[in-house]
N, C-alpha and C positions, 0 to 999 in steps of 0.2 A: 504494500500500500504506500503510495507516494505521499510526500509531505504536503500539507494543506497550503495552498497558495495564499500569500499574504496580500491584503487589500492595497489598492492604490486610490488616491484622492486627487481631485482637480480643484484648482482655484482656491487654495487655502491661504488665508492671510496669516503671516507670522506676527505674533502678538507681543513677544517679550524676549528677554534673554535671561536664562536661569544660571544657577551655579555651574562652574566648570566651563562657562562660555558658550554653551549650546543654546541656540534659539529655540523658542517654544511656540507651538500653535495649539489650538484646542479643537477636537473633533468629537462630537457626541459625548461631551462631559469628560473626555479623556485628554490628558496632557500628551502632546507629541513633541519629542525632542528631535531637533533638526540641526545638524551641523552646517555651518557655512552661510546661513541666511541672516537677514537683517530685519528687525521689526519694521513692518510696512511692506515688505516683499509679499507678492501674491504668487504662489507656487503650486505646481503639481508635485505630488509626493508618492513615493513608493515605500510602504512600510517594510522595514527590515527586521524588526523584532516586536513581538506583541506580548505584553504582560497585562495582568488583571487591571492595574491602575494607570498604566501609561503605555505609549507606543514609542518606538524609535523609527525614524524614516529618513530617506535621502531625497534631495530635490532632483526631479527628472526634467523639469522645465520651469523657467521663470516666466510667468505670465506677464508680470510687470514688476519693475524694480522700485524699491522704497526711495522716497525723497531724502532719507537719512543716509543713503549710501555715499561713499566717496571712492575715488579711483585708487586702487592699491598702487604703491610706488615701486614695488619690487617685482621683477619679471618671474621670480620663483614663487610668488604668492599662490597658495592653494595646492602646492606640490610638496614643498620641503617640510611642512608641518609647523614651522615657526611663524611668529607674527600673524596669527590667525585673525586678528581684528583690524588689519590694515584697511578693510572696506568700511570701517566705522570711523567717522570723524573723532578726533581725540577727545573733545569735550563730552561726547556721548560715551566713549570708553570709560571715562571717569565716572559718569553718571551711573552706568551699569555696575562698575566695580563697587562704588559706594553702596548701591542697592544690595549687592551680593553680601557685603559685610553686615548691613543692618538686618537683612532677612535672616541671616544665620543666627545672629545674636538674639533676635526676637523670637524666631520660630524654634530654634534648637535650644538656645540658652535660656529663653523665657526670662530675660532680665530687662530692667529699665535703666537706661543710661541718662544721667543728669544733663550732660553736655556733649553733643556730637559735633566735633569740629569738621569743617569742610575738608574733603580729601586733598592731600598735597600732591598735585600733579607734577610731572617732570618737566623741567625747562627744556631738556634735550629729549626728543622722542625718537631720534635716530642716532646711531653710532654711540650708544650709551653703555654698552657692555665692556667690562675690562677683561673678560675671559671668554674665549671661544674654542671649541674643539671641532676640527674638520676630520672626516674619515676618508681614507683611501679605499676604493672598492673597484673590483674588476667587473662589477655588475651595475653600471650606471643606469639610472632610471631613464627610460625612453619617453619622450614627449608623445602626446596623442598622435601627432603627425608622423613621427618616426615609427611608432608602433603599428600604425595603420598602413604603412607603405610596404613595398616589396624588398626594400634594401636589407641586406644581411650585414650586420656590423661585426667585423672581425675584432675590433678593439672597442670594448665597453668600459674602459678605464675612466674613473672620475674621482674628484675630490670635493666633498661637501657634507651635507647633513643627511641622516637617515630619513627615508620616506616613512611616514607614520605607519606603524604596524608591520614594517618590513625590515627586519634586522640585517638582511643581506643586500639591500638596495640603497643607493645614495643618489641625491640630486647633485649633479655636477654644477657647482655654484660658480656663476660668472661674476656677480658682485653681491656682497652681503652688506646690508645697512645697519648691522648691529654693533660693529666695532670700528673705531677710528683707524685711519692709516697709521702704520703700513700693513695692516692686517690683510687686506685684499692682495696687496703686492706680494706678501710672504707666501700666501697660498698659491698664487698664480706662478711665482718663481719656482716653487717646489714642483708643481705639476709640469711646468714646461721642461724642466731638467729631466724629470722622470720619464716623460714621454719621448724626449729626444734620445735618452740613453736606453730606452726599452726596458726600464725597470718594471718588475712585476708588482701589481697592486693586489691588496689582500682579498682573498676569497673567504667570506664569512661562513660558507657552508663546509668547505674542505680544510680550512685553516692553512691555506697555502698562500704564498706571496710575500714579498719583502716589505713593502710600505704599508703601515697600519693607520696611523693618525698623526695629527699635529695639533698641539695646544699652543695658543697664542694669548699671552697676558700683556696688558698695557696699564700704565698708571697716568694719573692726571699731571704728574711731573715730567712726562715724556719718556719714561723708560719702557723697554719692550723685552719680553721673554718669549723664546720659542723652544718648545720641547717636541722633538720629532721621535716618534715611536716606530721601530722596525722589528721584524720578527727574528732576524738573525744578523750576525756581524759580517759585513762585507766591505772591502775597500771603497766601493762606489758610494757607500753611505757618507763617508768622510768627504768625498769629492762633492757630493750634493750639498753638504753643510758648508763647505768652503765656497761653493758657487753662490749659495744664499748670502753668505757674509759679504761676498764681493759685490753683489747686485743690489742688496737692500741695506741702506745705510741706517745706522742708529740702533742696531740690536744690542741691547745691554747684556743679555744673557742668552747664549745659544747652547742648548742641551740636547741630549739624546738618550734613549733607553732601548735596550735589547729585550723585547718581550715575546717569548715563545708561547705564552699561555693562551688559553682559549678565550679569555676575556680581556677587556681593555684597561682594567683597573691598574693603576700605577702605584698605589699606596704601598704595595709589598715589593716594589721593584727598585733597583739601583739606578738612579738617574744621574748621568755623568755630564760634566761640563765640557763642551767643545771649545768655546771661547767666551770671554767675559766673566761676569760674576755668576754665583749660584743663586742669586736672589735679586728682587727688586725692592725699592723703597717707595712706599706711598705716604702721603701726608694728609692728615685730616685735622683742621683747626689747630695747626702747629704741632701736632703729635705725629711721630714717624712710626710706620708699621713695616716690618720686614716680611716680604712675601716670597716664599720659596715655591718650587714646582708642585709641592704637595699641600701647600697652605690653603686653608679655607678663608675666603674673603668675599664679602658681599659683591656680587657681580656688577652692580651699578653704583659706582663710587659716590657720585654727587647726591643721589637719592639716599644712599646709606648714611651719608652725613646728616641729611634731614631726619632720617629715622633715629639716629643716635642723639641728635639734639632734642628731639621730641621725647625720647626715652628719659634723658637726663632731666628735662623739664618736668615730666610726670613724676619722677622720683622725688623731686623737691628736696634735695639733700641740704642738711644744715651744716655738715662738715665733720660731725663726730659719730655718724652711724656706722654700724656693721652692715654691709650690703653683701648679699649673696647673688652671684650671677650664674644661674643654672643654664646648662647647655652653652657654656661660654665660648666654645670654638677656639679660635686663636686669641681670645681675650680682648677682642676689639672694643666691645661695649665696656667691659670691666676697666680697661686702661683709659677709655675715654671719660668715664665718670669718676675715676679714682681721685682726681684733684678736689672733688667736692665732698668726699666721704672720709670717715675715719679709717675704715678698713674694708677692702673688697676681697671676697673669697669666690674664686671661679671654679666650677665643676664641669667636667667634660669627659666623655667616654673614650675619646681618641687621644692616645698618648702623644702623638706627633703634634696635634693641635695645642695641647698643653705646653709642650716644649716651645712652640711658637709664641704662646702667650707670655711665658717667662722672658723670652728674648725681647719681646715688645715692651715689657715693663722696664727691663734693663736699658734698652735703647733710649728710653725717654726719662730715665732717672726716677722712675716711679717705685717707691719703697713700701707702699702700703697695700700691696696686692699679694695674694697667694693663690696658686693654681693646683688643682688636684684631679688626677685621672681615675676614672672608675665609672661603673654603671650607676646612673643617677638614682635609681630606686634602691640600690644597695648602699650608696654613699651618703645620700641626704637623709640622715637619721639623727637620733638623740646623741649617740656616741660621738659622731662627727661634730655636732654643735657644742658638745661639752668641751671638745678640744679647741675649736676655732671660734666659738662665740655664737650667741643666738642672734639671728638677723632681725633688724628692725625694718629693713626694706629687702624685698626679693625681686630681682629681675629675671624673667624666664623667657627664653627664646628657643622653644623646642623645634624639632623637625616637623614635617607635614602631618605625621601621625599624632602630634600633640603630646601631652604629658602622660606618662604611665599612671595608672590609678593610684599606685602606692605613693607616687610623688605628690599627687593632689591630696591624698590623705595626710601625708607628712606636712604639707602646707597648712592644712586645716588644724593640725595638731600644734604646729609652731605658732601659727597665727601672727605673722609679722604685721606691723602697722599698715604697710603698703605692699602691694604686688604690682609690678609693671609687666604685663603679659604682652610680649611681642610675638606675632604669629604670621606665618605665610599661608595659613589655611583657616579661614574664618569658621568653617564647620567644626573642626576639632577644637578650636579655641572656644567656640560656643558650648560644646559638650563639656569642656573642663570647667568653664566659669559657672555653668549651671550648678555643678557640685560645690564650687567655692561660694556660691551665693548664700549658702547657709550662714556664713560668717562675714560676708563682704557686701559692700555697696559698690556702685560703679559711677564715680564722678565724671570721668572723661573718656572719650574715645577719639582716635585719630587714625584714619586710613592713609597710607603712603603708597603711591604708585611707583614701584621699582621696575616694572616691566611693561612699558608702553607697547601697544599693539598685540598684547596677549591678555587673557582673562585673569592672570595671576595678580594678587594684591597682598601687600603687607598691612597688618593692622596692629595698632598699639592701644591697649586698654588699661586704664588705671583702676585698680581695686583698692578700696579703703576698708579697714576693719570696722565693723559695726560697734 
């Protein structure tokens, strides 16, 4: 017995944008999630997934386009998977991001916020990232025109971003609008040399091929790091790096790694210096931060600074408090606020990040911080606080999954006067603060847009003990 055919609908109006950036329509009291459309579009839809309370569908035809649409500026829009909101004017992007935050806090968190500040939009909506990773692949994604023709492509090598849902396919990027120069020049120079020399690009299905990926980092101070990942050691790799150094000026740190593993993760790999330094130096409000090839650092530097300023403002430090910075990463927030606190204690699960945090304190002559590596739910407890002091203010910036329930329970037990909750996922933030509402009120909220042309949003929420 064959599968039941899913329905199709004609002339459906897109009504809104929901969490995770998908547009929504309504058909027969059912919500329909539709990727790629804009509120006001009238579309024909083919349902791709049917559930009791909702449908998922794809657009088969645009009957008419919304007045709210704008022309995407990137030739790769709709294929590479990044910058999915380029067809929305930036003010509308901010509107829907702000709505996403408030919907989550009210619907999931069921909390009342006394003051909601307007979202902090980005001054730079292009070339705002300080880190990008391009993948080499011998299975370049073909355009519709190429795929529909009779031509057989003997060479499908490309350097770019993975096609959504396809681990083995990349879009061969001609120009990316996410990172300042010389980012595009670096990618193009590596590709040109590789093609001229006939170097093998990686095959993600067979684990064959020399060239794997390249990571490019930049700073607001003009420094540039390049990390080239290859599968095995060959003399031509060093020729390629020398060629890059000769053609692209201003590379502060040129590094490489031999990675024979089946995955791209470099945290367990030995990254070697080919030329220059093994790190970059970034500056934020007069503080210096050392960034190595494995360092965690917010990928939008200018908006990260706004985020840290707002976090410090919400903390409202007097100068004598013990502050805990949970999920401290490389200690960026901890070091940023240290000048206004009595003592700052940072906790993080990644030992390399903690090492970076200590380096950054020393680099800036900060003496009132301490950093500790360990699982948050195991470390943030009564014994730890007996040794390091009980916090009056806690700053927490967890990953997208939010805080472990044991961490939330520990916060309720410790009950610091203030909690500043920084989140990259309003849904999990809302889940956590609903539990914390037992002992806390919510005086202020501030959304900060770190990622223009995507649905992602950072949110800072102040909690005050009742």
